[in-house]
LUMPA-872941 format. One record per residue (C-alpha): residue in three letters; x, y, z. Coordinates in steps of 0.1 Angstrom, whole numbers, plus 5000, padded with zeros to 4 digits. Example, Ala and Ser with C-alpha at 12.3 -4.5 7.8 and 13.67 -1.06 7.14 Angstrom:
BEGIN
ALA512349555078SER513749895071
***
This chain:
BEGIN
MET517348825127THR518849015100ASN516749255076THR516949175038PHE516249515026SER518749735011VAL518150125007PRO519750274977GLU518950684975HIS515750814966GLY513150594979THR513850284962PHE513749964984ALA515149594969LEU512849334985PRO514648954974THR511648724983GLU507748754986ALA508048745022ASP509949075021THR507449245004ALA504849175031LYS507349295060PHE507949565039GLY504349655039ALA504049585079ALA506949825086LEU505050085064ALA501850035084LYS503650075117VAL504450445106SER501250485092GLN498450725107PRO494450755098GLY493950955072ASP496650835052ILE496350735014PHE498850474998LEU498850464962LEU499850084951LYS501050094916GLY502549794895SER501749564870LEU499549244873GLY501349034900ALA504049274907GLY502849214942LYS500549484953THR498349264975THR501249054990PHE502149445002ALA498449565015ARG498349225030GLY501549255054PHE500649615062ILE496449505066GLN497949215092TYR500349455113LEU497349635119ALA494549435124GLY496249105134ALA498448865120ASP495248615118GLU493448855097GLU492648665064VAL493148965035VAL491948855003SER492149044971PRO489549284964THR489849234926PHE486149114929THR484649294955LEU486749604947VAL486749714979GLN487449545013THR487649695053TYR489649565083GLU489049665116SER491949805136ALA493250015163ARG493950275140GLY490650295125VAL489350115094ILE491550025067TRP490150025031HIS491549855004PHE490249934971ASP491249724936LEU489949954910TYR491349744881ARG487949674873ILE485850004873ASP484750134841GLU484750504849PRO486150724873ASP482950804888ASP482550444902VAL484850494926LEU482150754948GLU480050424955LEU482950224970GLY483350464998LEU485950644986GLU485250975004GLU484650855041ALA487850615035GLN490150925030ILE488451115055GLU488150825083GLY490850575075ILE493450445062SER493350375025LEU495150135003ILE494250164967GLU495849964941TRP495450064902PRO495350444910GLU495650544879ARG491550534874LEU490750754899GLY490751014874PRO489751364894TYR489251194925ALA493151124929PRO493851234964ARG496151544969THR498651434992PRO499251044989LEU502450804997GLU502950664958ILE504050304960GLU505550184929ILE506149814930SER508249644900SER509249314898ALA512649194884SER513448964858ASP513648634879GLY509948724887ALA510848624926SER512648944935ARG510549314936GLN511449664939ILE509449934959ARG509850304952LEU508250504975SER507650924967GLY505451194982GLU505051504997GLU507151665024LYS504351625047TRP506351255040ARG509451285050ASP510051245086ARG508050945084LEU509850805055ILE513050875075ASP511650665107LEU510650405079ALA514050355065SER515850345098ARG513150015104VAL513949855075CYS517849905072
***
């Protein structure tokens, strides 16, 4: 099976279909480790939850039902690498509200996927991997841009070798 991802310079990946967005999430899950924090940025409908679903199902099992935490604000999933915490901060009013969701525990013990991270305010993590998802004008294809500290370099090189 041919991979449909392309890797231009500077950590940007083109994803022609929604299924490719989920596959990319799974590819990133393969190189994830406990303590990792992934900040999922993008407009409404950009594909953040689709990405998270692929990521979570790779680690927790393909039959795991992954729902958007828009109303619950956080969902947790058991996996062989520990608990995966999926946060959706769209509906929080104040940055202090994230503390009630278990954010500190998640950052220490689990793997965190955080949608709408700009709402974290002073609680933004120091060394996350930022994942910016944008939709093309056709509404179907997406681009994902990755950025992070030097600690991510080797794993992102590994990721690029998996998706190219």
